[in-house]
C-alpha positions, 0 to 999 in steps of 0.5 A, a space after each residue: 111358223 108365225 107367218 102361216 098364222 091368220 087372225 080370223 077374228 079379234 074378239 078379245 075373248 076372256 076365255 075362248 074355248 071349245 072350237 068344233 067344226 060343223 060339217 053339215 053347216 060349214 061353220 065353226 062353233 066355239 065359246 067364250 066361257 067367262 063372257 059367257 057366250 056361244 059363237 059361230 064363225 062363217 068362213 065364207 063371210 068372215 062374220 061371227 055371231 054370238 048368243 048369250 049363255 045363262 051360265 059359264 059354257 065350256 063347249 058346244 057341239 052339233 047334234 043329230 037333230 040340227 040343234 046343238 048340245 052345250 056344256 053349261 056349268 050345271 051339265 049338258 043342255 040343248 041349245 037352239 040357235 034359232 031361238 037362243 034358248 038353252 034346255 037343261 038335259 042332265 047333270 054330272 054326279 059328283 059335281 060340287 058347286 065350285 065345279 064347271 064343265 070345261 071341254 068335250 068331244 063327240 066319239 065316233 058313235 055319237 056319244 059325248 065325252 066331257 070333263 069338269 074342273 074346279 073353277 077356283 083351280 085348287 081342288 082335285 074335283 075335276 072328272 071325266 064323264 060320258 053322255 049318251 044323249 039321255 044320261 050322264 055317267 062318270 068314268 073310272 078316270 082319276 079326278 084332277 083339278 083341271 080336265 081338258 080334252 077329252 079327244 077320241 082316236 079315229 077308231 074310238 078305242 082311245 080317249 086322250 085325257 089332259 091333266 092340265 095342272 099336272 102337265 100330262 096327256 093320258 091315253 085311256 083305252 075304251 072297250 066295246 061297251 064304252 068302259 074306260 081302262 087303265 090310263 097310260 102316260 102319252 106325253 108330259 109337257 114341261 112347264 117351261 113350254 106351257 100347260 096342256 089345254 084342249 086336245 084334238 085328234 086328226 084322221 091319222 091319229 096324231 094329237 094336237 094340243 094347245 099350250 096355255 102360257 106357251 104361245 103355241 100349238 103342238 102336234 104329237 104322233 100316235 107314239 107321242 113324238 113331237 111332229 110340229 109346233 106352230 107359234 101364235 101371237 097369244 100366250 094362252 092357246 086353248 084348243 085347236 079344231 080341224 075344219 074347212 071344206 077339206 078338214 085341213 084348216 086348224 082353227 085356234 081359240 085363245 084367251 086374255 083372262 088374267 093378262 095385265 096391261 103390260 102383257 096385253 100391250 105385248 100381245 094385243 091379239 090375245 083372245 082372238 080366233 086364229 087359223 093355219 093350214 095342216 097336212 093331215 086332215 081332221 076327223 069329221 065330227 059326228 053329230 052328237 046323240 040326242 
């Protein structure tokens, strides 16, 4: 499938992550966690803008008032690209000093679900939280070292949560009050295929996952069967977002952090933003509550 992949921007990102398609603005937001920077890709011009973030930034999501909500190390913050300013909104608890925010999504009701992780990748202190625009609440999902996702099913009744170091994706039921139930194993990824990173759910309920160290993005059916794999010219594939005018363009972030000179010589496009086309469109990302 390599021939179907396009390199949209050779950004040499250390840790590209969090792609999110902005339906109203017709652009893609994403971040370089370790730079740290927020980026905006314009598919019409092919240009990429950048804003410096005050701390490591795990994600950025369009908000209902036209600004954005960014996942800074300390918690969700309002980000205004017109001024480049960030305003802290809330802090997760518990949140040890060695933790940072890592990945997030907006559910159909406009609430943000996000995860944290141990930035030293040693302790099981990463948790999943819920942000309704006013307060952050911890969920009952068991802590892990590195959370990824979460991602929401089209009806908002399932949350897909990734235990990256454990090589597992779990499906977690959500009730009408937004409470999480008992997780069930959705997919187990063999370490030889890479480690599951960010996940995205399309309009058909299928689950895309980026495979860190796996050189690919993989698509699962709602039942957990592998439907498709797309090879990329970068080993560390972090996340897929579905966007474009018909929501049938997959935008893929990658990373070059931790790659030595020999590895970079083999994959000079590591850290780029890529794209390919899909058959089943994505879900239009709802604006986040503020």
